[in-house]
MARMARDREN-342938 format. One record per residue (C-alpha): residue in three letters; x, y, z. Coordinates in Angstrom, 1 decimal. Layout:
% MARMARDREN-342938
+-----+--------+--------+--------+
| res |   east |  north |     up |
+-----+--------+--------+--------+
| ALA |      X |      Y |      Z |
...
+-----+--------+--------+--------+
% end
This chain:
% MARMARDREN-342938
+-----+--------+--------+--------+
| res |   east |  north |     up |
+-----+--------+--------+--------+
| UNK |    4.6 |   35.3 |   61.7 |
| UNK |    5.1 |   35.7 |   57.8 |
| UNK |    3.7 |   38.9 |   56.1 |
| UNK |    1.0 |   38.8 |   53.5 |
| UNK |    3.8 |   39.8 |   51.1 |
| UNK |    5.9 |   36.9 |   52.3 |
| UNK |    3.3 |   34.1 |   52.2 |
| UNK |    3.3 |   35.3 |   48.4 |
| UNK |    6.3 |   35.0 |   47.3 |
| UNK |    7.1 |   31.5 |   48.7 |
| UNK |    9.0 |   30.3 |   46.4 |
| UNK |    8.4 |   27.0 |   44.4 |
| UNK |    4.7 |   26.6 |   45.1 |
| UNK |    2.9 |   24.7 |   42.4 |
| UNK |    0.1 |   26.5 |   40.9 |
| UNK |   -3.1 |   24.7 |   41.3 |
| UNK |   -4.2 |   23.4 |   37.5 |
| UNK |   -8.1 |   23.9 |   36.8 |
| UNK |  -10.2 |   20.5 |   36.8 |
| UNK |  -10.4 |   18.9 |   33.4 |
| UNK |  -13.8 |   18.6 |   32.3 |
| UNK |  -13.9 |   16.4 |   29.2 |
| UNK |  -17.6 |   16.7 |   28.7 |
| UNK |  -17.4 |   20.4 |   27.9 |
| UNK |  -13.7 |   20.9 |   26.5 |
| UNK |  -13.2 |   22.6 |   23.1 |
| UNK |  -11.9 |   19.8 |   20.9 |
| UNK |   -8.8 |   21.8 |   20.1 |
| UNK |   -8.0 |   21.9 |   24.2 |
| UNK |   -8.7 |   18.4 |   24.5 |
| UNK |   -6.6 |   17.5 |   21.7 |
| UNK |   -3.5 |   19.5 |   23.5 |
| UNK |   -3.7 |   17.1 |   26.9 |
| UNK |   -1.4 |   14.4 |   27.6 |
| UNK |   -3.3 |   11.0 |   28.2 |
| UNK |   -1.7 |   11.1 |   31.6 |
| UNK |   -3.5 |   14.1 |   32.3 |
| UNK |   -6.7 |   12.7 |   31.5 |
| UNK |   -9.2 |   12.3 |   34.6 |
| UNK |  -10.2 |    8.6 |   33.8 |
| UNK |  -11.2 |    5.6 |   36.3 |
| UNK |  -12.7 |    2.2 |   35.6 |
| UNK |  -14.2 |    2.7 |   38.7 |
| UNK |  -17.9 |    4.4 |   38.2 |
| UNK |  -18.1 |    3.9 |   34.3 |
| UNK |  -19.9 |    1.6 |   32.4 |
| UNK |  -16.8 |   -0.8 |   32.1 |
| UNK |  -17.1 |   -1.4 |   35.8 |
| UNK |  -19.9 |   -3.8 |   35.6 |
| UNK |  -18.6 |   -5.5 |   32.6 |
| UNK |  -15.8 |   -6.4 |   34.2 |
| UNK |  -18.2 |   -7.8 |   36.9 |
| UNK |  -19.7 |  -10.0 |   34.4 |
| UNK |  -16.3 |  -11.4 |   33.2 |
| UNK |  -15.5 |  -12.7 |   37.1 |
| UNK |  -18.9 |  -13.8 |   37.6 |
| UNK |  -18.3 |  -15.7 |   34.3 |
| UNK |  -14.9 |  -17.0 |   35.4 |
| UNK |  -16.9 |  -18.3 |   38.8 |
| UNK |  -19.4 |  -19.8 |   37.4 |
| UNK |  -17.1 |  -22.0 |   36.1 |
| UNK |  -15.1 |  -22.5 |   39.0 |
| UNK |  -11.9 |  -21.1 |   37.7 |
| UNK |  -10.5 |  -18.7 |   41.0 |
| UNK |   -8.7 |  -15.9 |   39.0 |
| UNK |   -9.4 |  -12.4 |   38.8 |
| UNK |   -7.5 |  -10.5 |   36.1 |
| UNK |   -6.9 |   -7.0 |   37.4 |
| UNK |   -7.9 |   -4.4 |   34.4 |
| UNK |   -6.3 |   -0.8 |   33.7 |
| UNK |   -6.9 |    1.4 |   31.5 |
| UNK |   -4.2 |    1.3 |   28.6 |
| UNK |   -3.4 |    3.0 |   25.5 |
| UNK |   -5.4 |    0.0 |   23.5 |
| UNK |   -7.0 |   -3.2 |   23.8 |
| UNK |   -3.7 |   -5.3 |   25.2 |
| UNK |   -2.6 |   -8.2 |   27.4 |
| UNK |    1.1 |   -7.5 |   27.8 |
| UNK |    3.3 |  -10.9 |   27.1 |
| UNK |    3.7 |  -12.9 |   30.0 |
| UNK |    1.6 |  -10.4 |   32.3 |
| UNK |   -1.8 |  -11.9 |   33.4 |
| UNK |   -3.4 |   -8.5 |   33.6 |
| UNK |   -6.4 |   -6.4 |   31.0 |
| UNK |   -5.6 |   -3.4 |   29.6 |
| UNK |   -8.5 |   -1.5 |   28.4 |
| UNK |   -8.7 |    1.3 |   25.9 |
| UNK |   -8.7 |    4.8 |   27.6 |
| UNK |  -11.6 |    6.4 |   25.6 |
| UNK |  -13.8 |    3.4 |   26.9 |
| UNK |  -13.6 |    5.3 |   30.2 |
| UNK |  -15.5 |    8.4 |   29.2 |
| UNK |  -18.5 |    9.0 |   26.7 |
| UNK |  -16.5 |   12.2 |   25.2 |
| UNK |  -13.7 |   10.2 |   24.7 |
| UNK |  -15.3 |    7.4 |   22.7 |
| UNK |  -17.0 |   10.3 |   20.3 |
| UNK |  -13.5 |   11.6 |   19.7 |
| UNK |  -12.1 |    7.8 |   19.0 |
| UNK |  -15.0 |    7.7 |   16.6 |
| UNK |  -14.6 |   11.0 |   14.9 |
| UNK |  -10.4 |   10.2 |   14.6 |
| UNK |  -10.2 |    6.7 |   14.2 |
| UNK |  -13.9 |    6.0 |   12.0 |
| UNK |  -15.0 |    3.2 |   15.3 |
| UNK |  -14.2 |    3.2 |   19.0 |
| UNK |  -13.3 |   -0.7 |   19.3 |
| UNK |  -15.5 |   -2.2 |   21.9 |
| UNK |  -18.0 |    0.6 |   22.5 |
| UNK |  -21.2 |   -1.5 |   22.7 |
| UNK |  -21.6 |   -4.0 |   26.0 |
| UNK |  -21.5 |   -7.2 |   23.4 |
| UNK |  -18.5 |   -5.8 |   21.7 |
| UNK |  -16.8 |   -4.9 |   25.1 |
| UNK |  -17.6 |   -8.8 |   26.7 |
| UNK |  -16.0 |  -10.5 |   23.5 |
| UNK |  -13.0 |   -8.5 |   23.7 |
| UNK |  -12.8 |   -8.5 |   27.8 |
| UNK |  -13.1 |  -12.7 |   26.9 |
| UNK |  -10.8 |  -12.5 |   24.6 |
| UNK |   -8.1 |  -10.9 |   26.3 |
| UNK |   -8.9 |  -12.8 |   29.6 |
| UNK |   -7.6 |  -16.4 |   27.5 |
| UNK |   -4.1 |  -14.2 |   27.2 |
| UNK |   -4.3 |  -13.3 |   31.0 |
| UNK |   -5.2 |  -17.0 |   32.0 |
| UNK |   -2.5 |  -18.1 |   29.8 |
| UNK |    0.0 |  -16.4 |   31.4 |
| UNK |   -1.4 |  -17.0 |   35.0 |
| UNK |   -1.4 |  -20.8 |   35.2 |
| UNK |    1.4 |  -21.2 |   32.7 |
| UNK |   -0.8 |  -23.0 |   29.7 |
| UNK |    1.0 |  -22.6 |   27.0 |
| UNK |    3.8 |  -24.3 |   28.2 |
| UNK |    1.9 |  -27.5 |   28.6 |
| UNK |    2.6 |  -30.3 |   26.4 |
| UNK |   -1.4 |  -30.9 |   25.7 |
| UNK |   -1.5 |  -27.4 |   24.7 |
| UNK |    0.9 |  -27.0 |   22.1 |
| UNK |    0.1 |  -30.1 |   20.4 |
| UNK |   -3.5 |  -29.0 |   19.9 |
| UNK |   -2.4 |  -25.3 |   18.9 |
| UNK |    1.1 |  -25.0 |   18.3 |
| UNK |    4.0 |  -23.4 |   20.0 |
| UNK |    3.7 |  -19.6 |   21.3 |
| UNK |    7.0 |  -19.1 |   20.4 |
| UNK |    6.3 |  -18.6 |   16.5 |
| UNK |    6.8 |  -15.5 |   15.4 |
| UNK |    3.2 |  -12.8 |   15.4 |
| UNK |    3.5 |  -11.4 |   11.9 |
| UNK |    2.2 |   -8.0 |   10.5 |
| UNK |   -0.9 |   -9.8 |    8.7 |
| UNK |   -1.7 |  -13.2 |    8.3 |
| UNK |   -3.8 |  -15.5 |    5.9 |
| UNK |   -6.9 |  -17.1 |    6.4 |
| UNK |   -9.1 |  -19.8 |    5.3 |
| UNK |  -12.6 |  -17.8 |    5.6 |
| UNK |  -14.1 |  -21.4 |    5.5 |
| UNK |  -11.9 |  -23.4 |    7.5 |
| UNK |  -13.5 |  -25.3 |   10.4 |
| UNK |  -10.6 |  -26.2 |   12.2 |
| UNK |  -11.2 |  -22.9 |   14.1 |
| UNK |  -13.8 |  -21.0 |   16.3 |
| UNK |  -15.2 |  -17.8 |   15.2 |
| UNK |  -15.4 |  -15.5 |   17.9 |
| UNK |  -13.6 |  -12.0 |   16.6 |
| UNK |  -14.0 |  -10.5 |   13.2 |
| UNK |  -11.1 |  -11.3 |   10.7 |
| UNK |  -11.4 |  -15.1 |   11.7 |
| UNK |   -8.6 |  -14.0 |   14.6 |
| UNK |   -8.3 |  -17.4 |   15.8 |
| UNK |   -6.3 |  -18.3 |   12.6 |
| UNK |   -3.3 |  -15.7 |   13.2 |
| UNK |   -1.4 |  -17.2 |   15.7 |
| UNK |   -1.2 |  -20.3 |   18.2 |
| UNK |   -2.0 |  -17.9 |   21.3 |
| UNK |   -4.9 |  -16.4 |   19.1 |
| UNK |   -6.4 |  -19.8 |   18.2 |
| UNK |   -6.4 |  -21.1 |   22.2 |
| UNK |   -8.0 |  -17.2 |   23.8 |
| UNK |  -10.4 |  -17.1 |   20.7 |
| UNK |  -11.6 |  -21.1 |   21.8 |
| UNK |  -11.5 |  -20.0 |   25.3 |
| UNK |  -13.6 |  -17.1 |   24.5 |
| UNK |  -16.4 |  -18.9 |   22.7 |
| UNK |  -16.2 |  -21.9 |   26.0 |
| UNK |  -16.9 |  -18.9 |   28.3 |
| UNK |  -19.3 |  -17.0 |   26.4 |
| UNK |  -22.6 |  -17.8 |   28.8 |
| UNK |  -25.7 |  -19.3 |   26.6 |
| UNK |  -23.5 |  -20.6 |   23.6 |
| UNK |  -24.1 |  -24.0 |   23.1 |
| UNK |  -20.7 |  -24.4 |   21.3 |
| UNK |  -20.9 |  -28.3 |   21.3 |
| UNK |  -24.2 |  -27.8 |   18.7 |
| UNK |  -22.7 |  -24.9 |   17.3 |
| UNK |  -19.6 |  -26.6 |   16.2 |
| UNK |  -20.8 |  -30.0 |   15.6 |
| UNK |  -19.1 |  -31.6 |   13.0 |
| UNK |  -15.9 |  -29.2 |   12.9 |
| UNK |  -12.1 |  -29.9 |   14.0 |
| UNK |  -12.7 |  -26.9 |   16.0 |
| UNK |  -14.9 |  -28.8 |   18.6 |
| UNK |  -12.2 |  -30.9 |   19.2 |
| UNK |  -10.2 |  -27.5 |   20.6 |
| UNK |  -13.2 |  -26.7 |   22.6 |
| UNK |  -13.5 |  -30.2 |   23.9 |
| UNK |   -9.8 |  -29.6 |   25.0 |
| UNK |  -10.0 |  -26.4 |   26.6 |
| UNK |  -13.5 |  -27.3 |   28.8 |
| UNK |  -10.8 |  -30.4 |   30.4 |
| UNK |   -8.4 |  -28.1 |   30.4 |
| UNK |  -10.3 |  -25.3 |   32.7 |
| UNK |  -11.7 |  -28.3 |   34.6 |
| UNK |   -8.1 |  -29.1 |   35.3 |
| UNK |   -7.9 |  -25.7 |   37.1 |
| UNK |  -11.0 |  -25.3 |   38.6 |
| UNK |  -10.9 |  -24.3 |   42.0 |
| UNK |   -7.0 |  -23.9 |   42.1 |
| UNK |   -5.1 |  -20.5 |   42.8 |
| UNK |   -3.4 |  -18.9 |   40.0 |
| UNK |    0.7 |  -19.7 |   39.8 |
| UNK |    0.7 |  -15.6 |   39.0 |
| UNK |   -2.4 |  -13.7 |   40.1 |
| UNK |   -0.7 |  -10.1 |   39.0 |
| UNK |    1.5 |   -8.5 |   36.5 |
| UNK |    3.2 |   -5.6 |   35.2 |
| UNK |    0.6 |   -2.8 |   33.9 |
| UNK |    2.5 |   -1.8 |   30.6 |
| UNK |    1.8 |    0.7 |   28.1 |
| UNK |   -0.8 |    2.2 |   31.1 |
| UNK |   -2.8 |    5.4 |   30.2 |
| UNK |   -1.6 |    7.1 |   33.1 |
| UNK |    1.8 |    7.1 |   32.4 |
| UNK |    1.7 |    8.3 |   28.7 |
| UNK |    2.7 |   11.8 |   28.2 |
| UNK |    1.9 |   11.9 |   24.5 |
| UNK |   -0.9 |   14.4 |   23.9 |
| UNK |   -3.8 |   12.9 |   22.2 |
| UNK |   -3.0 |   15.1 |   18.9 |
| UNK |    0.0 |   13.0 |   18.8 |
| UNK |   -1.6 |    9.9 |   19.7 |
| UNK |   -4.1 |    9.9 |   16.9 |
| UNK |   -1.6 |   11.4 |   14.5 |
| UNK |    0.6 |    8.2 |   15.1 |
| UNK |   -2.6 |    5.7 |   15.0 |
| UNK |   -3.7 |    7.6 |   11.6 |
| UNK |   -0.6 |    7.2 |   10.2 |
| UNK |    0.0 |    3.4 |   11.3 |
| UNK |   -3.5 |    2.5 |   10.2 |
| UNK |   -3.6 |    4.8 |    7.1 |
| UNK |   -5.3 |    2.2 |    4.8 |
| UNK |   -8.4 |    2.6 |    7.0 |
| UNK |   -8.8 |    5.8 |    5.9 |
| UNK |  -10.2 |    7.0 |    2.2 |
| UNK |   -6.9 |    8.9 |    1.4 |
| UNK |   -5.1 |    5.6 |    1.4 |
| UNK |   -6.1 |    5.4 |   -2.2 |
| UNK |   -4.9 |    8.8 |   -3.5 |
| UNK |   -1.6 |    7.7 |   -4.9 |
| UNK |   -3.1 |    4.7 |   -6.6 |
| UNK |   -6.1 |    6.0 |   -8.5 |
| UNK |   -3.6 |    9.1 |   -9.3 |
| UNK |   -1.5 |    6.8 |  -11.2 |
| UNK |   -4.6 |    5.3 |  -12.7 |
| UNK |   -6.5 |    8.8 |  -13.8 |
| UNK |   -5.7 |   12.6 |  -14.2 |
| UNK |   -6.9 |   15.5 |  -12.1 |
| UNK |   -9.0 |   17.8 |  -13.6 |
| UNK |  -12.8 |   18.9 |  -14.6 |
| UNK |  -14.0 |   17.2 |  -17.7 |
| UNK |  -13.4 |   18.7 |  -20.9 |
| UNK |  -15.3 |   17.9 |  -24.2 |
| UNK |  -16.4 |   14.7 |  -24.7 |
| UNK |  -12.9 |   12.8 |  -24.2 |
| UNK |  -12.5 |   13.7 |  -20.7 |
| UNK |  -15.2 |   11.9 |  -18.3 |
| UNK |  -15.5 |   11.9 |  -14.5 |
| UNK |  -14.5 |    8.7 |  -12.9 |
| UNK |  -16.8 |    9.7 |   -9.8 |
| UNK |  -19.9 |    9.5 |  -12.6 |
| UNK |  -18.3 |    6.1 |  -14.3 |
| UNK |  -18.4 |    4.6 |  -10.8 |
| UNK |  -21.7 |    5.4 |  -10.2 |
| UNK |  -23.0 |    4.3 |  -13.4 |
| UNK |  -21.8 |    1.1 |  -13.0 |
| UNK |  -21.8 |    0.1 |   -9.0 |
| UNK |  -24.1 |   -2.9 |   -9.3 |
| UNK |  -21.8 |   -4.6 |  -12.2 |
| UNK |  -18.7 |   -3.5 |  -10.5 |
| UNK |  -19.5 |   -5.0 |   -6.6 |
| UNK |  -21.1 |   -8.2 |   -8.2 |
| UNK |  -18.3 |   -8.5 |  -10.3 |
| UNK |  -15.3 |   -8.1 |   -7.6 |
| UNK |  -17.4 |   -9.9 |   -4.8 |
| UNK |  -17.7 |  -13.1 |   -7.6 |
| UNK |  -14.0 |  -13.2 |   -8.2 |
| UNK |  -12.7 |  -12.5 |   -4.9 |
| UNK |  -15.2 |  -14.7 |   -3.0 |
| UNK |  -15.4 |  -11.4 |   -0.6 |
| UNK |  -18.6 |  -10.1 |    1.3 |
| UNK |  -20.7 |   -7.9 |   -0.6 |
| UNK |  -20.8 |   -5.2 |    1.9 |
| UNK |  -16.8 |   -5.1 |    2.4 |
| UNK |  -16.5 |   -4.8 |   -1.1 |
| UNK |  -19.5 |   -1.7 |   -1.0 |
| UNK |  -17.4 |    0.1 |    2.0 |
| UNK |  -13.8 |   -0.3 |   -0.2 |
| UNK |  -16.3 |    0.9 |   -3.2 |
| UNK |  -17.4 |    4.2 |   -1.3 |
| UNK |  -13.9 |    4.7 |   -0.2 |
| UNK |  -12.7 |    5.1 |   -3.9 |
| UNK |  -15.9 |    6.9 |   -4.9 |
| UNK |  -15.5 |    9.8 |   -2.3 |
| UNK |  -11.8 |    9.9 |   -2.9 |
| UNK |  -12.6 |   10.0 |   -7.3 |
| UNK |  -15.0 |   13.0 |   -6.0 |
| UNK |  -12.5 |   14.8 |   -3.5 |
| UNK |   -9.6 |   14.8 |   -6.4 |
| UNK |  -11.8 |   15.4 |   -9.3 |
| UNK |  -10.7 |   12.3 |  -11.2 |
| UNK |  -11.3 |   12.4 |  -15.1 |
| UNK |  -10.0 |    9.7 |  -17.8 |
| UNK |   -9.7 |    9.9 |  -21.2 |
| UNK |   -9.9 |    6.2 |  -21.7 |
| UNK |  -12.9 |    4.3 |  -23.7 |
| UNK |  -15.4 |    3.0 |  -20.5 |
| UNK |  -14.4 |   -0.4 |  -21.0 |
| UNK |  -11.0 |    0.5 |  -20.4 |
| UNK |  -11.6 |    2.7 |  -17.4 |
| UNK |  -13.8 |    0.4 |  -16.0 |
| UNK |  -11.3 |   -2.8 |  -16.3 |
| UNK |   -9.0 |   -0.5 |  -14.5 |
| UNK |  -11.4 |   -0.1 |  -11.6 |
| UNK |  -12.1 |   -3.5 |  -11.5 |
| UNK |   -8.8 |   -4.7 |  -11.4 |
| UNK |   -8.1 |   -2.0 |   -8.9 |
| UNK |  -10.9 |   -3.0 |   -6.3 |
| UNK |   -9.8 |   -6.6 |   -6.7 |
| UNK |   -6.1 |   -6.7 |   -5.8 |
| UNK |   -7.6 |   -4.6 |   -2.8 |
| UNK |  -10.0 |   -7.4 |   -1.9 |
| UNK |   -7.5 |   -9.8 |   -2.3 |
| UNK |   -5.2 |   -8.5 |   -0.1 |
| UNK |   -7.9 |   -8.0 |    2.5 |
| UNK |   -8.7 |  -11.4 |    2.4 |
| UNK |   -6.1 |  -13.3 |    2.8 |
| UNK |   -4.3 |  -10.5 |    5.2 |
| UNK |   -6.8 |   -8.5 |    6.5 |
| UNK |   -5.4 |   -5.9 |    5.1 |
| UNK |   -6.0 |   -3.5 |    1.9 |
| UNK |   -2.3 |   -2.7 |    1.5 |
| UNK |    0.0 |   -2.8 |   -1.8 |
| UNK |    0.3 |   -0.5 |   -4.4 |
| UNK |   -0.7 |   -1.1 |   -8.0 |
+-----+--------+--------+--------+
% end
């Protein structure tokens, strides 16, 4: 029998880790955790009934396929894999709160929004489960999946050739997205899509999907499961690093995105004398005419122009920007800058680009 000292000195005995309590952990400690260390499960979370609802919607249409769902680093369906990745942060209220703090929003954090995204991703998973995009009839209606996914896409806001499901006219992005958005509309319970899209060319796509789904009704999928790529439980990056990379990739979504451009248009410093005026005060004084002019010239919705205007105002105030230009010249610069941003957004869904 080993002595107490011998038992205490057993080599390579791993120390037992303290249980991770996401609800009470300090934010600094939380950001230091790896994604793979997060104690997260779909089971028991609010996501579980959402997934069950998706399965019920499929069953109601006699579709014999239930795509497996797992926690990933973002919303996704890996190419060729009939599975659905759901962002890890949606599995815990504290992580939803952190996501909002770090990224300004938590995509899919309401039941309605989550169901929209699940139906969308289900369209991708269904495509791979039944090889739908290999059918010539599918390709005649939607195009070819082999088309390249661009970093941005041009869309036509008033086009009636596409359904409108997710924001940013996402059906116009790629043939695959056109199909899955059409499928998501078709699957949505209680939506009278025949009436809503009457007179639209998009109705022909919905009728095709209706016929296509009738063709696979009751049939088992060719592939029922697949690889769970970008699974949160396998990602060793810390939350801090994860959000650093996300913020770098999505820089334009944050007010600081405007800093370099605004510094080229104006100067930093406090107003002195009558010739140097605060850019922030100019923006506030001419808010209404700016919003009206930019919205009218670009055709973009007023609330979207207002969102960008507020970000520019915030950064102008934070940088203490001033101008020696006449008000008419300064306002022309600001109007031109906002118009350029909104035209980029209108046709690419991005504010990208520098003056």
